[in-house]
C-alpha positions as CSV (number, residue, x, y, z in Angstrom):
1,M,91.3,14.9,-31.7
2,L,89.4,17.6,-33.6
3,Q,91.6,17.0,-36.6
4,G,90.7,13.3,-36.5
5,I,87.0,14.0,-36.4
6,T,87.3,16.5,-39.2
7,R,89.3,13.9,-41.3
8,L,86.6,11.3,-40.7
9,W,83.8,13.8,-41.6
10,R,85.4,14.7,-44.9
11,D,86.4,11.1,-45.8
12,E,83.7,9.0,-47.5
13,Q,84.6,5.9,-45.6
14,G,84.9,7.8,-42.4
15,L,81.4,9.3,-43.0
16,T,80.1,5.8,-43.3
17,T,81.8,4.9,-40.0
18,V,80.2,7.9,-38.3
19,E,76.8,7.0,-39.7
20,Y,77.1,3.5,-38.3
21,A,78.2,4.8,-34.9
22,L,75.2,7.2,-34.8
23,L,72.9,4.3,-35.7
24,L,74.4,2.2,-33.0
25,V,74.0,5.0,-30.4
26,M,70.4,5.5,-31.4
27,S,69.7,1.8,-31.2
28,V,71.1,1.6,-27.7
29,V,69.1,4.6,-26.6
30,V,65.9,3.1,-28.0
31,A,66.7,-0.3,-26.4
32,F,67.5,1.3,-23.0
33,T,64.3,3.4,-23.1
34,A,62.2,0.3,-23.9
35,W,63.9,-1.7,-21.2
36,Q,63.2,1.1,-18.6
37,T,59.5,1.4,-19.8
38,L,58.8,-2.3,-19.9
39,G,60.7,-3.0,-16.7
40,Q,58.4,-0.8,-14.7
41,R,55.4,-2.9,-15.4
């Protein structure tokens, strides 16, 4: 598994995939936080 992550990290296309995955995770965290904050009101 570590070799696969290393290969993705070094590959230009893989790096783009990792960037999109991080963007998706951050979007989900922001949406979840907003949902929790607004849901309490």
